[in-house]
C-alpha positions in Angstrom: 187.0 62.6 30.3 187.2 58.8 29.8 188.7 56.2 32.0 191.4 54.1 30.0 190.5 50.6 32.0 188.4 48.5 31.2 186.5 45.8 33.3 185.7 42.6 31.5 184.6 39.2 33.0 185.9 36.2 32.2 185.3 32.3 32.5 187.4 31.7 35.4 186.6 27.7 35.4 184.0 25.5 34.2 181.3 24.7 36.8 180.0 21.6 37.8 176.6 21.7 39.1 175.1 25.2 39.6 178.0 27.8 39.0 178.8 30.5 41.7 181.1 33.7 41.8 184.3 31.5 41.8 183.6 30.6 38.2 184.1 34.3 37.1 187.0 36.5 37.2 187.0 40.4 36.6 189.9 42.1 35.0 191.1 45.4 33.9 192.5 46.2 30.8 193.6 49.2 28.7 191.3 50.4 26.3 193.1 50.0 22.6 194.0 52.5 20.3 191.2 52.5 17.4 192.2 51.1 13.8 190.9 52.1 10.6 187.5 50.6 10.1 186.9 50.3 13.7 184.4 51.8 16.5 184.7 52.1 20.1 181.5 51.2 21.8 180.6 51.8 25.8 178.0 49.1 27.2 175.0 51.0 28.5 173.0 47.8 28.8 174.1 44.4 29.4 171.8 41.0 28.9 172.2 37.9 30.9 170.5 34.7 29.7 170.0 31.2 30.7 171.6 29.6 27.6 175.0 31.1 28.8 175.0 28.2 31.4 175.1 26.2 28.5 178.3 27.6 27.1 180.5 27.5 30.4 180.7 23.9 29.8 182.7 22.1 27.4 179.9 19.5 25.9 179.2 19.5 22.5 175.6 21.9 21.6 174.6 24.2 19.2 177.2 27.1 20.3 180.5 27.1 21.0 181.8 27.0 24.5 183.2 30.1 26.3 187.1 29.1 26.5 188.6 29.3 30.0 190.3 32.9 30.8 188.5 34.2 27.8 185.7 36.9 28.3 181.7 36.0 28.5 180.1 37.2 24.9 176.6 38.4 25.2 173.8 41.0 23.9 174.7 44.1 24.7 173.6 47.8 23.7 176.1 50.2 23.8 176.5 53.7 22.3 179.7 54.4 20.0 182.3 56.9 21.8 184.8 56.9 18.9 184.7 56.0 15.3 187.0 55.2 12.4 184.2 53.6 10.7 182.2 55.5 8.3 179.0 53.9 9.2 179.0 54.5 12.4 179.0 58.0 14.2 179.7 58.8 18.0 176.6 59.1 19.8 175.1 56.6 18.2 173.4 53.3 19.8 174.3 50.0 18.5 173.7 46.3 20.0 175.5 43.2 19.0 177.4 40.1 20.8 179.9 41.9 22.6 182.2 40.9 25.5 181.1 41.5 29.1 183.1 44.5 29.4 182.6 48.4 30.1 183.8 48.6 26.4 184.2 46.8 23.0 185.9 47.5 19.9 184.2 46.2 16.8 185.1 46.3 13.0 181.2 47.0 12.5 180.4 43.4 11.0 178.8 42.2 14.3 176.7 45.0 15.4 173.6 46.9 14.2 172.1 50.6 14.8 169.6 51.1 17.3 167.0 53.7 17.2 166.2 55.1 20.5 163.1 57.2 18.7 161.1 54.0 17.8 161.6 52.0 21.3 163.7 51.9 24.4 167.0 50.9 23.6 166.7 48.1 26.0 163.8 46.4 24.0 166.6 45.5 21.3 168.0 42.9 24.1 164.3 41.4 24.7 160.8 42.1 23.0 162.8 43.6 19.6 165.8 41.0 19.7 166.8 37.6 20.3 163.6 36.7 23.0 161.3 38.4 20.8 162.3 36.5 17.9 162.6 33.3 19.8 158.8 33.6 20.9 157.6 34.3 17.7 159.2 31.7 15.4 158.9 29.1 18.0 155.3 29.7 18.5 154.1 30.7 14.8 156.7 28.8 13.1 156.3 25.7 15.1 153.1 25.4 16.9 151.1 27.0 14.5 148.4 28.3 16.7 144.9 28.2 15.7 142.0 30.0 17.1 140.3 28.4 20.2 143.4 26.1 20.7 144.9 25.4 24.2 148.5 26.9 24.6 150.6 26.1 27.7 153.9 28.2 28.4 156.2 27.2 31.3 158.8 30.1 32.4 156.1 31.9 31.4 157.2 35.1 33.2 160.7 35.2 31.8 161.6 37.3 28.6 160.7 34.7 26.0 157.5 32.9 27.7 155.5 36.4 28.4 155.8 37.1 24.7 155.0 33.7 23.5 151.7 34.0 25.5 150.6 37.3 24.2 151.2 36.2 20.7 149.3 33.4 21.5 146.1 35.5 23.0 146.6 37.7 20.1 146.1 34.6 17.8 142.7 33.8 19.9 144.2 30.8 21.8 143.3 30.0 25.5 146.8 30.9 26.8 148.0 29.0 30.5 151.4 30.2 32.1 153.5 28.4 34.5 155.8 30.4 36.7 157.5 30.2 40.2 155.6 32.8 42.5 152.3 34.4 43.0 153.4 37.5 41.9 154.7 36.2 38.8 151.4 34.6 38.2 149.3 37.9 38.9 151.4 39.6 36.2 150.5 36.9 33.8 146.5 37.5 34.2 146.1 40.8 35.5 148.7 42.7 33.1 149.6 40.4 30.2 146.0 38.8 29.8 146.7 35.3 30.0 143.8 33.2 30.9 145.0 31.2 33.7 148.6 31.0 35.8 149.6 28.3 38.2 152.4 28.6 40.7 154.3 25.2 40.0 155.9 25.7 43.2 152.8 25.9 45.4 150.5 23.5 43.6 149.4 20.8 45.7 149.1 18.6 42.2 150.5 19.7 39.2 148.9 17.5 37.2 145.3 18.0 38.5 146.1 21.7 38.5 146.7 21.9 34.8 143.6 19.7 34.3 141.6 22.2 35.4 143.5 24.8 33.5 143.3 23.4 30.7 139.6 21.7 30.7 140.0 21.0 26.8 143.6 19.7 27.1 146.7 21.1 25.6 147.0 21.8 21.6 150.9 23.5 22.3 152.9 23.6 24.7 156.0 26.0 24.4 158.6 24.5 27.2 161.0 26.9 28.4 161.8 24.9 31.6 161.7 21.1 31.3 161.6 18.6 34.2 158.7 17.5 36.2 156.7 20.4 34.9 156.9 19.0 31.4 156.1 15.9 32.6 153.0 17.1 34.3 151.8 19.0 30.9 152.8 16.2 28.5 149.9 14.3 30.3 147.6 16.6 29.1 148.6 16.8 25.2 145.7 16.6 22.7 145.7 14.6 19.3 148.3 16.6 16.9 149.6 18.5 19.7 152.8 20.7 19.2 155.6 20.7 21.5 158.1 23.5 21.4 161.2 22.7 23.6 163.1 26.4 23.5 164.9 25.7 26.9 165.4 23.2 29.8 166.4 25.7 32.6 165.7 23.0 35.4 168.2 20.8 33.7 171.2 23.3 33.0 172.5 22.7 36.7 172.1 19.0 36.9 175.3 17.1 37.6 173.9 14.0 36.0 170.8 13.9 33.3 167.5 13.6 35.3 165.7 10.5 34.7 161.9 11.3 33.7 159.1 9.6 32.3 159.8 8.4 28.5 157.2 10.8 26.0 157.8 8.7 22.7 154.7 6.7 23.5 152.6 9.8 24.3 153.9 11.4 21.2 152.9 8.0 19.1 149.7 7.2 20.6 148.6 11.3 20.0 150.3 11.9 16.8 152.2 14.8 18.3 155.2 16.7 17.1 157.9 17.5 19.2 160.7 20.0 18.0 163.6 22.0 19.6 165.1 24.8 17.8 167.0 27.8 18.4 166.5 31.6 17.1 169.1 31.3 14.3 167.4 28.5 12.5 165.0 31.1 11.2 167.6 34.1 10.9 166.8 34.7 7.3 163.2 35.8 8.6 164.4 38.3 11.0 163.4 41.2 9.3 159.6 40.0 9.2 159.8 39.2 12.8 161.3 42.4 14.0 158.7 44.2 11.7 155.6 42.2 13.2 156.9 42.5 16.9 157.5 46.3 16.5 154.0 47.0 15.3 152.8 44.8 18.1 154.8 46.6 20.8 154.2 50.5 19.1 150.6 49.6 19.2 150.4 48.1 22.9 149.3 44.7 21.8 152.5 43.5 23.8 153.6 44.5 26.8 157.1 43.8 28.4 158.8 43.8 32.0 162.2 44.6 32.5 164.3 43.7 35.6 167.3 46.2 35.6 170.4 45.3 38.1 172.3 48.5 38.6 176.4 48.4 38.0 178.8 46.3 35.8 180.0 45.0 38.9 177.0 43.3 39.8 176.8 41.3 36.4 177.8 38.0 37.8 174.9 37.8 40.6 172.4 39.1 38.1 173.4 36.4 35.8 173.3 33.8 38.9 169.8 35.3 40.0 168.6 33.7 36.8 168.6 30.2 38.5 166.8 31.5 41.8 163.9 32.9 39.6 164.9 36.3 41.0 163.8 38.1 37.7 160.2 38.9 36.5 160.4 39.7 32.8 163.9 40.4 31.1 167.1 40.3 33.4 169.2 43.3 32.3 172.5 45.0 33.6 172.7 48.8 33.5 176.3 49.6 33.1 176.3 53.0 32.7 173.5 56.2 31.9 172.3 56.6 28.5 
């Protein structure tokens, strides 16, 4: 019999600098009665993502900030446990942008069915979901990789970075990943087929190490990190290089913007393109992207790694772990058994 209490995680206050547990609050509420057209979804897996840090602030950005006292919203894979909507039946898996909670009520407009026979349901939260599409559109639509080019990926062992590197390899590129531990670097080269991987934390001189890893320079840089790592890469870019700005995780918790090299001159003298994007910019092409990613996963051409934290009560710690670099692959929270 289902417990009628529903745990939710709210934004307790807006952080300055690095967030900690005090900026979150867990509450319990009654699960509401379903109205006609609604479905009740029990969370099975919950996604924690770096972009959520930006939504904890009230600065103007591409997404509305979370409101203090309101629940966090993120990617959830859940199971329909009750339905008054003819499009959904009990027992079906769905995913959507839902509240960090044990249970969510939806009118069906913000969820989609997930077929567990095609791939593990968790993949809807990474390689066959937002991170996978981010990698696909950013590299292929902006980077336009060509055979023989050199692609550098920062944050390469994360959910987006590892997919970027593998797609680049499929396109015939030399791929160099940048990550923060020897374990992650070994994973990139030994399991995912990257040509080289650099531990930016232990490289004595990152610029020199990059030059050795990229003897022909850098044609495409997929930037998930920003900061000094990106400064080092920018010094290696070739004529008509493409710099894809996907994330800046090194900067998210800074109280003041970090002053770094001004890159306009480098872009000018190399006739290079630097473009930022978010995955929704290419939403009209989602069907194409998911079809191709699904085929690559099915055929074993793209591998993935998940870092699963057990228990809804550990969601906050799983989120904070993103900024310590705890995860290898996609950071997920397992809320309940499938």
